[in-house]
N, C-alpha and C positions, 0 to 999 in steps of 0.2 A: 265659652267665654270669648269666642272668636268674632262675635258680631261687631260691626263697625260702630263705635260710640257716637259718631256724628249722625249716622243713620238712625240710631236709637233716639237721639235728641230730636231730630226732625219728626220722627214718627210720634213721639210723645206730644209734641206741639200739635200735630195733625189730629191726634186723639182728642185733645181739648177742643179744637175748632169744630170737629165733627159732632162731638157731644153737645156743644153749645148751639150749633146752627142747624143740625139735621135731626130727623126723626130716627132715633136709635132704639126705640122701644120694640118689643116683640110685636110682629104684625098681628097675631091673633092669640097667642098663648098668654094666659094670665097667671098670676101668683097662686090662684086657688083660694086665697083668703076670702074672696067674695062669696064663697060657698058656705061660709060659717056666719052665724050671728051671735053677738055677745048678749046674753040675757040682761034685760033691763030690770032694775029692782026699785020700784017706787017707794018702798019703805026702808031704804038703806039707812043703816045706823052709823054712817061715817060722816066725818066733817071734811070737806074738800081741803081746807087749810091744813089738816093733819094727815093727809094721804102721804104715806111713806114710799117713795120710789127707789130708795137706795138699795144697792145690791153689791155683793162681793163677787168679783170676777178675776180669776187668776191672781189672787192675793191682793187686789186693789179694791178700794171702796169707791163705787161710782154713785153720784147723787141721783142719777136716773139710769135705767137699764139701756143705755144708748152708747154706741160707738160711731164715730165718723168713719165711714168706710174708706178703703184704699181708692185713691183717685189718680195721682200723678207724681211725677218727679223727673228731674233731668233737664227740662226746658226752663228758660228764664221765667216764663209765666208760672211755671210749677212752683217756684219758690214763693211767689206772692200768694198763690192759692193755699199752699201748705201752711204758711205762717198765719194767714187769716183763719183757716180752719183750726189750727192749734190754739191760737189766742181765744177763739170761741170755746173750744173744749176746756181750756183752763178756767174760763169764767163760769162755765156751767157745771164743771165737775164731772165730765164724762171722758170717755177714752177716744183714741184716734189711731187709725192705721195709715202709715205712709204708703205711697205708691211703690212700685217695683224699684229696688235699689240696684238692679243689675248693672247699670252704668257705673256705679261706684266701685265695682270689682275690677274695672280697667285701671291699671296702674298709672297710665298717662293722663287720664281725664278724671279719675275718681275723686281727687280732692276738689277740683273745680266743680264737679257735679254735686258734691256734698252740700254746697250752699243751698240747693233747692230742697234739701231734706232737713236742713238745720232749723229746729223750732224750739229747742229747749230754753232759749232765752225768753221766749214769750209763753212757754208752757212747761214750767219746771216740775209741776206735780202731776201731769197727765199720764195715764196708762198709755204708753206709746209702743206701737208695734212697728218693727222694721218689716221688710217685705222682700221676698225673693221667689223666683219661679221654681217649681219642682223640677222642671227640665234642666235648670242650671245648677241643681243641687248635687255636688259631688264631695267626696271626702277631701280631695285635693283643694277644693275651693273653700273648705270650712274656715281656715285661718283668715282669708280675705272677707268672708261673710261676717265673722266675728269682729273684724276690724271696722267694717261698715256699720255694724250695729253699735259698737262702742262709740264710733264717731258721732252718731246722732243721739246717743243716750237712750237707746231703746230698752224697754223692759221685757219684750218678747219678740218672737219672729213669726210673722205670718208667711206660710209657704203656700203659694197659689198654684193649683193644678188646673190647667186650661187647655186641654188637647184640642178642643174645637176652635178656640180662638187662634191658637198657634197654627192650625191647619189652614185657616183663612188668611193668616198674616204672610206678607211677602218675606220669603226666607225665614219663616217661623221655625221654631224648634219642634220637630214632629216625632222625635224618637223618645217615647216614654217607657221603653222597656227597661226593667230593672230599677225603675224610679223609686219604688217603695223600699227596696233594700238600701238604696242610697239615702233615702230619708232616715232610715234607722241608723245608718252609719254616721250621718251628720248630726243627728239628735244626740248621739253619744259624745260627739266632739264639742258641741256647743253648750255653754252654760246659760242657756236661755230656754224658757218654755216655748214649744212650737204649737202654733195654731194652723191647722190644715184648712184651706179654703178653696172654693171655686171662684170664678170671676163673674158668674151670673148665669151659668147653665146647670148648676145644681149638683150637689153631692147627695146621693140617696142610698137605697138598700144595696145596690150592686157594688158601689164603692166601699161601703162599710163591710160587706161580705168579703171583699178582697183584703181589706185591712185585717179583719179577724181571722181570715184563713192563714195569713202569713205570720201574724203576731198574736200570742196569747194576751199580751199587754201592748196595745198600740203605742208607738213611740212619739205620741203627741199629747199635748195638754188640753186641747180644745179643737172643736170643728166649727167652721162657719159654712153653713150649707150653701149660701150664695145661689139661691134658686132662680129659676126662670120666671119671667113675668115683668121684669123691670127693664134694665138696659141689656140689650143683646150685643155682646162683644163680637159675636160672629158678624152681626150687621155692621158694627163700627169698623171692623177690619176690612170688610168688603167695600165699604164706602171710602176708606182711606186708600185701599189698593186699586179699586176699579172705578170709583166714583158712582157706583150703583150697586144694587143687590143682585149680583150675578147668580147667586144661589139662594133664592128667597126661602126655600124650605129649610135650609141650614141656618137662616136667621131666626127661625121660629122653632128651634129644637132645644129641648132641655127638660129638666125635672122641675115642675112648679114648686115655688117656695114652701107652700103649706104642706105638700106631700113630702118634700125633702125633710122638713122638720119632724113630721110624724114618723117617717121611716128611720131616721137616725136616732131619734129619741127611743123608739121601741127597741132598736138593736143595741144601743149603748145608753142605758138608763142613767148612768152616773157621769157621762161625759159632759163637761161644760160646753154649751151649745149657743152659737150665734145664728140668728135668723137674719138674712139679708137677701136682696133681690126683689125689687119692687115694693119695698117698705116705704110708703109715701105719707102715711098719716099716723097719728097717735092710735087710732082705732086699729090700723094694720098691726102696729106694734103689740097692742094688747092681745089681739087674736093670736099672733105668733107665739107670745109668751104663754098664753093659755094652752096652746098646742104642745108646748114642751121646750121652747127656747129659754135661755137664761137672760140673754140680752139681744137687742137688735142692732143692725148697722144700717146707716143711711148714707148715700153717696151722691148720686146724680142730682137730686133735688137741691143740693147745697152748692153745686158747681158755679152757677152764675153768681150767686151771692158771694162766693169766695173770690171771684175775680174783682169784686168791688171793695169789700172791707170786712173786718172781723165783726163789726156791729151788724152788718147785713146777715152774716151767718148766725149770729146770736139771735136775731129777731126770728129767723126762719126756724131755728132749732127750739127756741122758747115756745113758739106756737105748737110745735110738734109735742114737746114735753107737757105743755099745759093740757093739750087734748088727751094725752095719755093719762094724766091724773084725773081728768073729768070722767074718763071711761071707767077707771077703777071706782071712783065715787058713785057713778051711776049704776054699777053692777053690784055694789055692796061689798067691795074688797078694800080693806084698809091699807093693804100692802101687797107686795108681789107674791108672797107666800099664800095669801088668801086668794089672789087671782088664780093661782095654779090649781086651786081646788074647784074652780068653776068650770062646768062643762059647757062648751060651746054648742049651740044648736046648729045642726046641719041643714042647709037649705036644699029642698027637694027640687 
């Protein structure tokens, strides 16, 4: 908790600028979703108007299996972005993750920073996730984390694990030793369900094996695989820090989203699962759900719209959700349960 809050605010604004203005995608690594095809059913017995996209996730009912992924917080523009995203989520009946609330743990600046995370007035009913880094998670910090979650009216806490991003970041937190034991300690202290997530480099078989090696029952309520193939946060941090990709191979490193979903689902068949990382279309979402995800999260494609208005975010998301519904209709699935019974065709 010793990081300079002013430096955090500046970096958060630089993150936004780089993500808006630079190519922050993976140079060559893809999500792997393009390697699957959704079977088309010409004699579907469904009605598009009656396709049911609703889903239960962490005790909340979502009208579509979609979360707005974690993006930002702490900078002035972050407040505009988060409020526009939250208003759109409220209108569409979907969930939302806030960006990292680390800056709110600073007693001197926490209350001022809270404004950029305050969205409950425009999104009173949204499934809302607070957000903190695994490397900042300690038992001593638990009361301040709880306060930050209470302050924004969160329903759950997303804990992001991001060793590669932190290694690329100037003065990043690079000591992850003992982090899973701290996760367990804090989970016991907080009265919030915890979602463990990456930031875009993937949670796969090795991470799950580490979880299950240490814990018979993982101290988390859900996992967001946040796989590779979308935004590379290694690239973002290098561009912020150096103005170039000084380590291009590290900008192209991670577990593709499709593989991450399959590996986590096979290892933890009952774990509520979010697929994110390069989810760009409704078809991407349908493939991810058919592979084992419960819901998907989408972030970067909404960023520019979120700097403009809630209406712009709604338009972008409605197109995404409409495509999702058409995909279910076209493959003969009346709802998400039926979709999960459909086997995707692997592309040779």
